[in-house]
Structure formats: structure tokens, C-alpha cells
C-alpha positions in Angstrom: 85.7 40.8 64.5 81.9 40.7 64.9 81.4 39.9 61.2 84.0 37.1 61.4 82.2 35.6 64.3 78.9 35.8 62.5 80.4 34.1 59.5 81.8 31.3 61.6 78.5 30.8 63.4 76.6 30.7 60.1 79.1 28.1 58.7 78.6 26.0 61.9 74.8 26.2 61.5 75.0 25.1 57.8 77.3 22.3 58.8 74.9 21.1 61.5 71.9 21.3 59.1 73.8 19.4 56.4 74.9 16.8 58.9 71.3 16.3 60.3 70.0 16.1 56.7 72.6 13.5 55.9 71.8 11.4 59.0 68.1 11.6 58.3 68.7 10.5 54.7 70.8 7.6 55.9 68.2 6.5 58.4 65.5 6.7 55.6 67.6 4.7 53.3 68.3 2.1 55.9 64.6 1.9 56.8 63.7 1.5 53.2 66.2 -1.3 52.7 65.0 -3.0 55.8 61.4 -2.8 54.6 62.4 -4.4 51.3 64.3 -7.1 53.0 61.3 -7.8 55.3 59.0 -8.1 52.3 61.5 -10.5 50.6 61.6 -12.7 53.8 57.8 -12.8 53.9 57.5 -13.5 50.2 59.9 -16.4 50.6 58.0 -17.8 53.6 54.7 -17.6 51.6 56.2 -19.1 48.5 57.6 -21.9 50.5 54.3 -22.6 52.2 52.3 -22.4 48.9 54.5 -23.4 45.9 51.4 -23.3 43.6 51.5 -19.5 43.8 54.5 -19.5 41.5 57.6 -17.4 41.5 56.1 -13.9 41.3 54.5 -13.7 44.8 54.0 -10.2 46.2 53.3 -9.5 49.9 52.4 -6.4 51.9 51.0 -5.4 55.2 47.6 -3.7 55.3 48.5 0.0 56.0 51.6 -0.7 58.2 55.3 -1.5 58.1 56.1 -5.0 57.1 59.5 -4.6 58.8 57.9 -3.8 62.2 55.4 -6.6 61.8 58.2 -9.0 61.0 60.1 -7.9 64.1 57.1 -8.4 66.4 56.3 -11.7 64.5 52.7 -10.7 64.4 51.0 -9.4 61.2 47.3 -8.3 61.7 46.6 -8.7 57.9 48.9 -9.8 55.2 48.0 -9.2 51.5 49.4 -11.8 49.1 49.2 -11.7 45.3 50.4 -13.6 42.3 49.6 -13.2 38.6 50.9 -16.7 37.6 49.5 -19.0 40.2 48.0 -22.5 39.8 44.7 -23.6 41.2 44.2 -27.4 40.9 44.5 -28.2 37.1 44.1 -24.5 36.1 47.4 -22.8 35.3 48.4 -19.2 35.1 45.6 -17.6 37.2 45.6 -14.4 39.1 45.5 -14.9 42.9 44.7 -12.3 45.5 44.4 -13.2 49.2 44.1 -11.6 52.6 45.6 -13.5 55.5 44.3 -12.5 59.0 46.2 -12.6 62.3 49.4 -14.1 61.0 51.8 -15.4 63.7 55.4 -16.1 62.7 57.5 -18.7 64.5 60.9 -20.1 63.5 61.6 -21.6 60.2 58.8 -23.9 59.1 56.5 -22.7 61.8 53.7 -20.1 61.9 49.9 -19.8 61.9 47.1 -18.0 60.2 43.7 -17.3 61.8 41.8 -17.2 58.5 42.2 -16.5 54.8 40.0 -14.9 52.1 41.0 -15.1 48.5 39.8 -14.4 45.0 41.1 -16.0 41.9 40.6 -14.7 38.3 40.8 -17.5 35.7 41.2 -16.2 32.1 39.8 -18.2 29.2 43.3 -19.1 28.2 43.9 -21.0 31.5 40.7 -23.0 30.9 41.8 -23.8 27.4 45.3 -25.0 28.7 43.7 -27.2 31.3 41.3 -28.8 28.8 44.0 -29.3 26.2 46.2 -31.1 28.7 43.5 -33.7 29.3 42.3 -34.0 25.7 45.9 -34.3 24.2 46.6 -37.3 26.5 44.4 -39.4 24.3 43.9 -37.2 21.2 47.3 -35.5 20.4 46.0 -34.0 17.2 43.0 -32.3 18.8 44.1 -28.8 20.0 42.0 -26.2 21.6 41.0 -23.7 19.0 39.2 -21.2 21.2 37.4 -20.7 24.5 34.3 -18.6 25.0 32.0 -18.0 28.0 28.3 -17.5 28.4 27.7 -15.6 31.6 23.9 -15.8 31.3 24.0 -19.6 31.0 26.9 -20.0 33.3 28.8 -22.1 30.8 32.1 -22.3 29.0 32.4 -23.4 25.4 35.6 -24.9 24.1 36.2 -25.3 20.4 38.3 -28.3 19.6 40.3 -29.5 16.6 41.0 -27.7 13.3 38.4 -25.0 12.7 36.7 -25.9 15.9 34.9 -29.0 14.5 34.2 -30.1 18.1 32.3 -28.0 20.6 32.7 -28.9 24.3 30.4 -27.1 26.7 31.5 -27.0 30.4 29.6 -26.0 33.5 31.7 -24.6 36.3 30.6 -25.6 39.8 31.9 -25.9 43.4 32.0 -29.5 44.6 33.5 -30.5 47.9 35.3 -27.2 48.2 36.9 -27.5 44.8 36.0 -26.0 41.4 35.0 -28.5 38.7 34.2 -28.0 35.1 31.7 -30.6 34.3 30.8 -31.5 30.7 27.3 -30.4 29.8 27.6 -31.4 26.1 30.0 -32.4 23.4 29.3 -32.3 19.6 31.6 -33.0 16.7 30.4 -31.6 13.3 27.1 -30.8 15.0 26.5 -34.3 16.2 26.4 -35.3 19.9 29.3 -37.4 21.1 29.9 -39.1 24.5 32.1 -36.9 26.7 34.2 -39.9 27.8 35.5 -40.2 24.2 37.8 -37.2 24.9 39.5 -38.5 28.0 38.5 -42.1 28.5 36.8 -43.3 31.7 37.1 -40.7 34.4 38.5 -38.1 32.0 36.5 -35.0 31.0 33.3 -37.0 31.4 34.1 -36.9 35.2 34.6 -33.2 35.1 37.8 -31.2 34.8 39.2 -30.7 38.3 37.6 -34.0 39.5 40.1 -36.2 37.7 41.2 -39.5 39.2 44.4 -39.7 41.2 45.9 -37.4 43.8 44.5 -33.9 43.8 46.9 -31.0 44.3 45.7 -29.0 47.4 44.7 -25.4 46.9 47.2 -22.9 48.3 47.2 -21.9 51.9 44.6 -24.5 52.9 41.8 -22.7 50.9 38.6 -24.2 49.8 36.3 -22.8 47.1 33.0 -21.3 48.1 31.7 -19.9 44.8 32.5 -19.6 41.1 31.1 -17.0 38.6 31.2 -17.1 34.8 32.3 -13.8 33.3 32.9 -12.6 29.7 36.7 -12.9 30.3 36.7 -16.2 32.2 35.9 -17.2 35.8 36.1 -15.6 39.2 36.4 -18.0 42.1 36.1 -17.0 45.8 37.8 -19.1 48.4 38.2 -19.1 52.2 40.3 -20.9 54.8 40.1 -21.2 58.6 42.9 -21.5 61.1 45.9 -23.2 59.5 49.7 -23.5 59.8 52.1 -21.5 57.7 55.2 -23.6 56.9 58.0 -22.9 54.6 61.5 -21.6 55.3 
């Protein structure tokens, strides 16, 4: 009789342990699913507020639960990233930003106390932006290659078959935006007027300072500095208090 009772008690204990483990697992799974849903909601809000960031936006809270932050509608710091963003005329750049003191309201409403960001621009992105301007007037003049000179702070773009044209650009920050101003242009070793590539106000006016409406930088950011690296450019940006729209 005593052995039978012991076996019954042991079975009851095993059942309780299994039940507790099952409940704990269910809670963890629900929490994990809720965290993923919260990240999706935040990603959609950021993507709606800044379409230039592209479709692969990633978001995350700094060392906390995004689900809890979303429930309280206050995020002390939100990290935002995209590997295929656009910055003015520069396509396909890598974007990393830290948004401080994010307050979420209803759909289309929210605020950010401040934003800091860094953008990495590969040489391929510079080449694509230059080619878009050049091909508007010279369809047969593709970009052959793009090289940088960090010591001189310049970017050299080889144009046309075999790189018969050499376009030297100087990155700078002007009025909170990055411009690539033409330093020189040669064709077959001879100097040529930069306006010949894009007409009045084209590359002669500086890429990124083209006429017509300028696409705003994401999240109300303005450029503060630009550095020339062996692989392209690194741009730092900042933004003050701003609204966070989107759905």
C-alpha cells in the first residue's frame, strides 16, 4: 500500500512538473511572438514615416523589450537600420540611426526628441547617381569605374568606354546636405567644361544640388560631416525634435 501511494505521488509530481514546463513554454512562445509583432509594428511605422529607407528596415530597442516599450508608447532609444536606403540622389546606401525618446501616439502621430545617424555610401552608389545624371544627356556614356582618394578627399569616376573621361568629385556638406561638386573633368586627358555632362545646373552645379525639388533626408535629418574612405563615403547626420508620422 505504501509503495502504491509513493508511486501515485511521484506520478502526480511528474505531471505537475510537466504541466508547469508546458505553461512556461507557452508563455515564452507567446512573449516571443508578441515581441516579433511589436517589432513589425514599429518597422511599419518607421517605414511609413521615412519611405526612403526602403523595404528592409530593421528596428530594435536599446537593451529592452520592444513589446513593453510599445505598450507604454515610450521608447527611450530606438535603433533603426536599412541596407538599401536612399539619401537624396544616392541609392542603395547603408543607414544606421539612433532615435532618442520616441513617443508614440495614434496612427500618424508620434514624436522623436533627437536622432543621430551614420550612412555608408559604397562607390557603386556614387557611380549609379552620377550615371543617372550623365545618361540624361549622354546615353552612350556609362560609368566605367569609381575610385576614391581619401588623402585628397575626392572621388574619381571613369566615364565612357575604357574610361576615356575622368570626372573628379569633391564631397562636401552644404546647407545640411551632401553634395558632390565637380573638381575637374578631362576627356582623353584634355580638360572639358563640367557643364557639358549635364547641361546648365547639371553636374557642374554639384551632384546633390541639382535644380528642382530636393527629396528630404529620412526622419528630418541633416548632414553634419562627410568623409572619403577607400570603399566610398561615410556621412554623419543629426536631427532635433521632430514628428513621427506613418501608419
